[in-house]
C-alpha positions in Angstrom: 51.9 -181.4 -108.6 53.0 -177.6 -109.2 50.0 -176.6 -110.6 48.0 -177.6 -108.0 50.2 -176.3 -105.4 49.6 -173.1 -107.2 45.8 -173.3 -107.2 46.5 -174.5 -103.2 48.0 -172.0 -102.4 45.9 -169.4 -104.5 42.6 -170.7 -102.9 44.6 -169.9 -98.9 46.1 -166.6 -100.2 42.1 -164.9 -102.1 38.7 -164.7 -99.4 36.4 -166.6 -99.6 32.9 -166.1 -100.9 31.2 -166.0 -97.8 34.0 -163.6 -96.2 33.8 -160.8 -98.9 29.9 -160.9 -98.5 30.7 -160.6 -94.0 33.4 -158.0 -95.3 30.7 -156.0 -97.0 27.7 -156.5 -94.8 29.9 -154.6 -92.1 30.9 -151.8 -94.4 27.4 -151.5 -95.5 26.1 -151.9 -91.6 28.7 -148.8 -90.6 27.4 -146.7 -93.8 24.2 -146.8 -92.8 24.7 -146.5 -88.9 26.8 -143.2 -90.0 24.1 -142.0 -92.0 21.6 -142.4 -88.9 23.5 -141.1 -86.9 24.4 -137.2 -88.8 20.2 -136.9 -89.8 19.8 -137.5 -85.6 22.5 -134.6 -85.5 20.6 -132.4 -87.8 17.2 -133.1 -86.1 19.0 -132.0 -82.9 20.7 -129.0 -84.3 17.3 -128.2 -85.9 15.2 -128.4 -82.8 17.7 -126.9 -80.4 17.8 -123.6 -82.8 14.1 -123.7 -83.1 14.1 -123.8 -78.7 16.3 -120.7 -79.0 14.4 -119.3 -82.1 10.9 -120.0 -79.5 12.9 -118.3 -76.8 14.0 -115.1 -78.4 10.2 -114.4 -80.0 9.0 -114.7 -76.5 11.8 -112.0 -75.3 10.9 -110.2 -78.6 6.8 -110.2 -79.3 5.9 -111.7 -75.5 3.1 -108.6 -75.3 2.1 -108.8 -79.0 1.6 -112.3 -78.3 -0.2 -111.5 -75.2 -2.5 -109.4 -76.3 -3.5 -111.1 -79.7 -4.2 -115.1 -78.1 -7.1 -113.3 -75.4 -10.1 -114.1 -76.2 -12.2 -111.6 -74.2 -13.9 -108.5 -75.6 -12.4 -106.4 -73.4 -9.7 -106.2 -70.9 -8.6 -104.0 -69.1 -4.5 -102.9 -69.6 -1.5 -102.5 -67.3 1.1 -100.0 -67.3 3.7 -100.9 -64.9 5.6 -98.2 -62.9 8.3 -100.5 -61.0 11.9 -99.4 -60.0 13.6 -96.3 -59.4 11.9 -93.5 -61.9 14.4 -91.8 -64.3 15.9 -91.9 -68.2 17.9 -94.9 -67.9 15.7 -97.3 -66.3 12.4 -99.4 -67.0 10.9 -97.1 -65.6 11.7 -94.2 -67.7 9.7 -91.8 -68.6 9.6 -92.9 -72.9 8.5 -96.6 -71.4 6.1 -95.5 -69.3 4.0 -93.3 -72.0 5.0 -96.1 -74.9 2.3 -98.1 -72.3 0.0 -96.1 -72.0 -0.4 -94.6 -75.3 -0.8 -98.0 -76.5 -3.2 -99.2 -73.4 -5.4 -96.3 -74.2 -5.3 -96.4 -78.3 -6.3 -100.6 -78.0 -9.9 -100.7 -79.1 -10.6 -103.8 -76.3 -9.1 -101.8 -74.1 -11.9 -101.3 -70.6 -9.2 -99.5 -68.0 -5.8 -98.9 -67.9 -4.6 -99.7 -64.2 -1.1 -98.1 -63.2 0.5 -100.5 -60.9 3.0 -98.4 -59.0 6.1 -100.3 -56.7 8.2 -97.3 -56.8 10.3 -95.5 -54.5 10.6 -92.2 -56.8 13.0 -90.5 -58.7 13.3 -87.7 -61.2 11.1 -85.1 -60.8 11.1 -84.4 -65.1 10.4 -87.7 -65.6 7.3 -87.7 -63.3 6.1 -84.6 -64.4 6.2 -86.0 -68.1 4.2 -89.4 -67.2 2.0 -87.1 -65.5 0.8 -84.9 -68.2 0.8 -87.6 -70.5 -2.2 -89.4 -68.4 -3.7 -86.0 -68.4 -3.5 -85.8 -71.7 -4.4 -89.5 -72.2 -7.2 -88.9 -69.9 -8.9 -86.0 -71.9 -8.2 -87.6 -75.7 -10.0 -90.8 -74.7 -12.9 -89.5 -71.6 -14.6 -93.1 -71.6 -11.5 -95.2 -70.7 -10.6 -94.6 -66.8 -7.1 -94.8 -65.2 -6.8 -96.3 -61.8 -3.1 -95.6 -59.9 -3.0 -99.4 -57.6 0.0 -99.2 -55.2 2.0 -102.2 -54.2 4.3 -101.6 -51.8 5.4 -98.0 -51.9 4.6 -95.1 -54.3 6.6 -92.3 -53.0 8.1 -88.9 -54.2 8.2 -89.3 -58.2 6.3 -92.5 -58.0 2.9 -90.2 -56.2 4.0 -87.5 -58.7 2.4 -89.7 -61.3 -0.1 -91.5 -59.5 -1.8 -88.0 -58.5 -3.0 -87.5 -62.8 -5.3 -90.9 -62.1 -8.9 -91.2 -61.8 -8.6 -92.4 -58.7 -5.5 -94.6 -56.4 -5.7 -98.0 -54.5 -3.4 -99.0 -52.3 -3.3 -101.8 -49.6 -3.1 -100.6 -46.2 0.3 -101.4 -45.6 1.0 -99.9 -48.8 4.1 -96.8 -48.7 2.4 -93.8 -49.7 3.2 -90.0 -49.8 7.2 -88.6 -49.6 5.2 -85.3 -51.7 9.2 -83.2 -51.6 12.2 -82.9 -53.6 15.7 -83.8 -52.6 19.2 -83.4 -53.4 22.3 -85.1 -51.8 25.9 -85.9 -51.8 28.8 -85.9 -49.2 31.3 -83.1 -47.7 35.2 -84.2 -47.3 36.7 -81.1 -46.9 37.1 -82.0 -42.9 38.5 -85.2 -43.2 40.9 -83.6 -46.2 42.4 -81.3 -43.5 42.9 -83.8 -40.9 45.0 -86.3 -43.6 46.6 -83.4 -45.4 44.7 -83.4 -48.5 45.0 -80.4 -51.2 41.8 -79.5 -53.4 43.0 -78.6 -56.2 39.7 -77.4 -58.6 40.5 -74.8 -61.8 37.1 -73.7 -63.3 36.4 -71.0 -66.2 32.9 -69.5 -64.8 32.8 -68.6 -60.9 30.1 -71.0 -60.2 31.3 -73.9 -62.2 32.4 -76.4 -58.3 28.9 -76.2 -57.0 28.4 -78.7 -55.0 31.8 -79.4 -55.1 32.3 -82.5 -52.5 35.8 -81.6 -52.1 35.4 -78.0 -51.2 33.5 -76.1 -48.6 29.8 -75.5 -48.9 29.6 -71.9 -49.9 26.1 -70.1 -48.8 25.4 -68.3 -52.0 25.1 -71.5 -53.9 23.5 -73.0 -51.1 20.6 -70.9 -51.2 20.7 -70.7 -55.4 20.1 -74.9 -54.7 17.4 -74.5 -52.1 15.5 -72.2 -54.0 15.4 -74.1 -56.6 14.6 -76.9 -54.9 12.0 -75.0 -53.6 10.3 -74.0 -57.3 10.2 -78.1 -57.6 8.6 -78.2 -54.7 5.9 -76.4 -55.5 5.7 -77.4 -59.4 4.7 -80.9 -57.3 2.5 -80.3 -54.9 0.5 -77.8 -57.8 0.3 -81.0 -59.7 -0.1 -82.6 -56.5 -3.8 -80.9 -55.7 -4.3 -80.6 -59.7 -4.8 -84.0 -59.6 -6.5 -84.7 -56.2 -9.1 -81.9 -55.5 -11.4 -81.5 -52.3 -10.0 -85.1 -51.5 -6.7 -83.9 -50.0 -7.3 -83.0 -46.2 -4.3 -80.3 -45.9 -6.2 -78.4 -43.8 -6.0 -81.0 -41.0 -2.6 -82.4 -41.8 -0.2 -79.4 -42.5 2.6 -81.8 -42.7 0.7 -83.3 -45.6 3.4 -81.7 -48.2 6.3 -82.0 -46.0 8.3 -84.9 -47.3 6.8 -87.4 -44.8 5.0 -90.6 -45.6 2.4 -92.4 -44.5 1.1 -96.2 -44.2 -2.0 -97.2 -47.2 -4.6 -96.2 -44.1 -3.5 -93.6 -42.7 -3.4 -92.1 -46.3 -6.7 -92.9 -46.7 -7.4 -90.7 -44.1 -5.8 -87.7 -45.8 -6.6 -88.1 -48.7 -3.7 -89.2 -50.5 -5.5 -92.4 -51.2 -8.9 -93.7 -52.6 -9.9 -97.0 -51.9 -7.9 -100.4 -50.6 -7.3 -102.7 -53.5 -5.3 -104.9 -55.6 -4.6 -104.5 -59.3 -6.8 -108.1 -59.9 -10.0 -106.6 -57.3 -9.7 -103.1 -59.5 -9.7 -104.9 -63.1 -12.8 -107.4 -61.8 -15.0 -105.1 -59.3 -14.0 -101.2 -60.1 -13.1 -101.4 -64.3 -15.3 -104.6 -64.5 -13.2 -106.2 -67.4 -11.4 -109.0 -65.0 -8.4 -110.4 -67.7 -6.3 -108.0 -67.4 -3.2 -107.6 -70.9 0.0 -106.1 -70.1 1.1 -103.3 -72.1 4.1 -102.3 -70.0 7.2 -102.0 -73.0 9.7 -105.1 -72.1 13.3 -104.1 -73.0 14.7 -105.7 -76.1 17.6 -108.6 -75.6 19.5 -106.9 -77.8 19.4 -103.3 -75.8 19.6 -105.8 -72.5 23.0 -107.1 -73.6 23.9 -103.9 -74.6 23.4 -102.0 -71.3 24.4 -104.6 -69.5 27.9 -104.6 -71.1 27.8 -100.8 -71.1 27.2 -100.4 -67.7 30.1 -102.9 -66.8 32.2 -100.7 -68.5 30.9 -97.5 -67.5 31.9 -98.8 -63.8 35.7 -100.0 -64.6 35.7 -96.9 -66.2 34.6 -94.7 -62.7 36.4 -96.9 -60.8 40.1 -96.2 -62.2 39.1 -92.5 -63.7 37.9 -90.7 -60.4 34.8 -89.5 -62.4 32.3 -87.5 -60.1 29.1 -88.4 -61.4 27.6 -85.8 -59.7 24.5 -85.1 -57.2 21.5 -87.2 -56.8 18.7 -85.0 -57.8 15.4 -87.1 -56.7 
């Protein structure tokens, strides 16, 4: 009787075979599901990384891929001059000259378009680009270069455009502003009313020239005016050299006064040759409808560093009261 009771007790406490099989199946299903989840997780991670690398590749090598993928035997090379012309912007001489050299050196380039949309900027940067265009035209005489104006081509922008074979614009484009300026502010009277004393110490009698918190010295004013006149003459000489007899200087005494005009009036004055867009010039003038952009693209890391650097500079300038100097263009 006791043995029977013990056997019954063991049968009740130990799991039956079907229970063990069910438990094993549940465990294996869980393991299989976990493995499947890990595989999908790895797949989606790889897909995400692949997508990020694709975007990075487009940023870094997008312009090269465009050139490599085109099937045209000949094309029109485009270099864009957009925004303020400065050593610190996309329209710097380094960027534009690099794009121009790559465009002229490419064996498939039939013609080059400089697409202009700039209010001007540094006379030095503009002169660098002007000279390089003249050099490249002489080195590659079979490749024409045309400046095509979008909304505006003024001041340093026209300094650059004047070196092209021809200048095209829209009737509503703004063209001209052949002049040089330097500007700033004077706070002397306001400081006197507020009872603020300016304390400026210099080593060199002219080191404080154009200090906005000191009265404007006539000797300094004459010196700056003489310098501006010289820069203006350099500008005028470059425009005359590039445009030649097309300029109607005798009929327009204000041509070099710093004024600007719409495209229709600019054509009458000889500042513009014809009307037309970039696509029109590529198709009808150069004869290569496909356009390949040779404008250097900013590196992702350079843009990141520039944005961080610009933000830090603004913060430092705000809290230190630094005078960043006059705006010369």
